C-alpha positions in Angstrom: -26.2 4.7 30.7 -22.3 5.0 31.0 -21.9 1.2 30.7 -23.5 1.4 27.4 -21.5 3.8 26.2 -18.6 2.0 27.7 -19.6 -1.0 25.6 -20.1 0.7 22.1 -16.4 2.7 22.9 -15.0 -1.5 23.1 -17.0 -2.2 20.3 -15.4 0.1 18.0 -12.1 -0.7 19.1 -12.4 -4.0 18.7 -13.5 -2.8 15.0 -11.1 -0.5 14.5 -8.3 -3.1 15.8 -9.8 -5.9 13.5 -9.9 -3.3 10.3 -5.8 -2.4 11.0 -5.0 -6.3 10.9 -7.1 -6.8 7.4 -5.4 -3.8 5.5 -2.1 -4.7 6.9 -2.7 -8.3 5.9 -3.9 -6.7 2.3 -0.8 -4.7 2.4 1.7 -6.9 2.6 0.0 -9.0 0.0 2.5 -10.1 -2.7 2.9 -13.0 -5.2 5.9 -15.5 -4.8 7.5 -14.8 -7.7 9.3 -18.6 -7.7 5.9 -20.5 -6.8 3.4 -17.9 -8.0 1.2 -18.3 -5.1 -0.1 -14.6 -3.9 0.9 -14.6 0.0 1.3 -12.5 3.2 4.7 -11.6 3.8 6.1 -9.2 6.1 9.7 -9.5 6.0 11.8 -8.6 3.1 14.4 -11.7 1.7 17.5 -10.1 3.6 15.1 -10.2 6.6 14.4 -13.6 5.8 18.7 -15.0 5.7 19.5 -12.8 8.8 17.2 -14.6 10.7 17.7 -18.0 9.4 21.8 -17.3 9.9 20.9 -15.5 13.6 18.7 -18.8 14.3 21.4 -21.5 13.1 23.8 -21.9 15.6 20.9 -22.3 18.3 19.0 -25.1 16.5 22.5 -26.6 16.0 23.2 -26.9 19.8 19.6 -28.1 19.9 20.8 -31.0 17.9 23.5 -31.6 19.8 26.1 -30.2 16.9 27.2 -31.2 13.5 28.2 -34.6 12.7 31.7 -35.0 12.8 32.1 -36.9 9.8 33.6 -34.2 6.7 33.2 -37.2 4.2 29.0 -37.6 5.2 28.6 -33.6 5.5 30.7 -32.7 2.1 28.1 -35.8 0.8 25.4 -34.0 2.0 26.5 -30.7 0.7 27.3 -32.2 -2.9 23.6 -33.3 -3.7 22.2 -29.9 -1.9 24.8 -27.8 -4.3 23.5 -30.3 -7.5 19.9 -29.6 -6.5 20.6 -25.9 -6.2 22.8 -25.6 -9.4 19.9 -26.9 -11.7 17.0 -25.5 -10.7 15.1 -22.2 -10.3 17.2 -22.0 -6.9 20.0 -21.1 -8.2 18.7 -17.8 -9.3 17.3 -16.6 -6.2 18.9 -14.3 -3.6 19.0 -17.3 -0.7 22.2 -18.3 0.7 22.0 -22.4 0.7 23.8 -23.8 3.2 23.5 -27.8 4.3 23.8 -28.9 8.0 24.3 -33.2 9.1 23.4 -32.7 12.9 24.7 -35.2 15.2 21.5 -36.1 16.2 20.9 -40.2 16.1 17.8 -40.5 17.6 15.5 -38.0 16.1 14.4 -38.4 12.8 13.9 -35.0 11.4 14.9 -33.1 8.3 13.9 -28.4 8.3 14.7 -25.4 7.4 15.4 -21.6 8.2 14.4 -19.1 6.7 16.6 -17.8 4.2 18.3 -21.1 3.3 19.8 -22.8 6.3 19.1 -26.3 5.6 19.0 -28.8 8.3 18.8 -33.4 8.6 19.5 -35.3 11.5 22.2 -38.1 11.2 19.0 -40.3 12.5 17.2 -39.8 9.0 20.3 -39.5 7.2 21.6 -43.4 8.4 18.2 -44.7 7.7 18.3 -43.4 3.4 19.3 -46.0 1.3 20.7 -43.8 -1.9 21.5 -40.4 -2.9 18.4 -40.1 -5.0 16.6 -40.3 -1.3 18.8 -37.8 0.0 18.1 -35.4 -2.8 14.4 -36.1 -1.9 14.4 -35.2 1.9 16.8 -31.5 0.5 15.0 -30.8 -2.7 11.9 -30.9 -0.5 13.4 -28.2 2.7 14.8 -26.3 -0.8 11.0 -26.0 -1.2 10.2 -24.8 2.1 13.0 -21.4 1.0 11.6 -21.0 -2.2 8.0 -21.1 -0.5 8.8 -19.0 1.7 6.7 -20.7 3.8 8.4 -19.8 7.2 8.0 -15.7 6.4 4.1 -16.4 5.7 3.9 -18.3 8.9 4.8 -15.8 10.9 3.7 -12.9 9.1 -0.3 -15.1 9.6 0.5 -15.6 13.5 0.9 -11.3 13.7 -2.6 -11.3 11.7 -4.1 -13.9 13.7 -2.7 -12.3 17.4 -4.4 -8.8 15.8 -7.7 -9.9 15.1 -7.9 -12.1 18.4 -6.9 -9.2 20.4 -9.6 -7.2 18.8 -12.3 -9.4 19.4 -11.2 -10.0 22.6 -11.2 -6.1 23.3 -15.2 -5.8 20.9 -16.5 -9.0 22.1 -14.7 -11.0 24.9 -14.2 -13.4 22.2 -10.8 -13.4 21.7 -10.6 -17.1 22.3 -12.7 -18.3 19.9 -11.0 -16.2 17.1 -7.4 -17.5 18.1 -8.9 -21.3 18.2 -9.9 -20.5 14.6 -6.8 -19.1 13.7 -4.9 -22.0 14.6 -7.1 -24.5 12.7 -6.3 -21.8 9.6 -2.6 -22.3 10.4 -2.8 -25.7 11.2 -4.1 -26.3 7.5 -1.9 -24.0 5.7 0.9 -25.8 7.4 -0.2 -28.9 6.2 -0.5 -27.1 2.2 3.3 -26.2 2.8 4.8 -29.7 2.8 2.6 -30.9 -0.2 4.2 -27.6 -2.2 7.7 -28.2 -0.9 7.2 -32.1 -2.2 5.9 -30.6 -5.3 8.9 -28.5 -5.5 11.3 -31.3 -4.2 10.0 -33.4 -7.1 10.6 -30.7 -9.6 13.9 -30.4 -8.4 15.1 -33.8 -8.4 14.1 -34.4 -12.1 16.3 -31.3 -13.0 19.1 -32.6 -11.2 18.6 -36.4 -13.1 17.6 -37.7 -10.1 14.7 -40.6 -9.6 11.8 -38.6 -8.0 10.3 -42.1 -6.9 12.7 -42.7 -4.4 10.5 -39.6 -2.4 8.0 -42.1 -2.0 10.3 -44.1 0.0 11.4 -41.1 2.0 7.7 -40.6 3.1 7.9 -44.6 3.8 10.8 -44.0 6.0 9.4 -41.1 8.0 5.9 -42.9 8.4 7.8 -46.1 10.0 9.9 -43.6 12.1 6.6 -41.8 13.2 5.2 -45.0 14.7 1.4 -46.0 15.4 1.3 -42.6 17.9 1.8 -39.9 15.4 -0.5 -37.2 15.3 -4.0 -37.6 12.7 -3.2 -35.1 10.3 -6.1 -32.9 11.4 -3.9 -31.9 14.7 -0.5 -31.5 12.6 1.1 -29.3 9.8 1.9 -32.5 8.4 -0.2 -34.4 6.2 -0.3 -38.3 6.5 2.1 -39.9 4.7 -0.2 -41.6 2.6 -2.0 -38.3 1.2 1.8 -37.1 0.3 2.6 -40.1 -1.8 -0.4 -39.3 -3.4 0.3 -36.0 -4.2 4.0 -36.7 -5.0 2.7 -39.1 -7.1 0.7 -36.4 -9.2 3.7 -33.9 -9.0 6.0 -37.0 -10.7 3.1 -37.2 -14.0 3.4 -33.5 -14.1 6.8 -32.9 -14.5 7.1 -36.3 -16.5 9.5 -37.9 -13.8 
């Protein structure tokens, strides 16, 4: 009898934890003013900016510091500023800064919450023209405006809480955590496609040739090589799928 009562109490507590997670998720759902997308966000834009500024030095160190060529950094700054000043990014509270990293091995570009944007020398050196650089930076600006990092943080918190509730109530925490991981991977791929779409728009608004973003995708595909993760295991869609969506965005925005 006691063990049955204990089981019922566990179920009740587990359900209460899950209910709290869903209540918190609903309370933190808002419309992104830049994309119109409904998102779960648990932090303010000020917090996003603070996280980005706090994390930037660590990311710079991780990639071997800043690239020591002022002319190249000025070039990156110029292209970034042109994209921002000719798009809706100009009228946002985010503090955009562009960093050229000295890493000559890792082909990568990424954005932190709040406007800190990075590109490695390894990727920069493979770009053939200004339009391709605009494609890379425009995509990363899209991540900032899409508030993708903030959304991923909130969604991760949600699935962690739901997993905890499932574990308490029915020893199913591992199963729920696995489901949550798959959902987060799928959402991550959606973020990349949304950033590609926004990047195309920013390129067109700033007078760049958006078709050069397709060339960037081919550079990234070649850099990943034959051993890249299959799409279903990665937060990034396959480059061929991204090219197809970029083509659609170019047609949509009249590029």
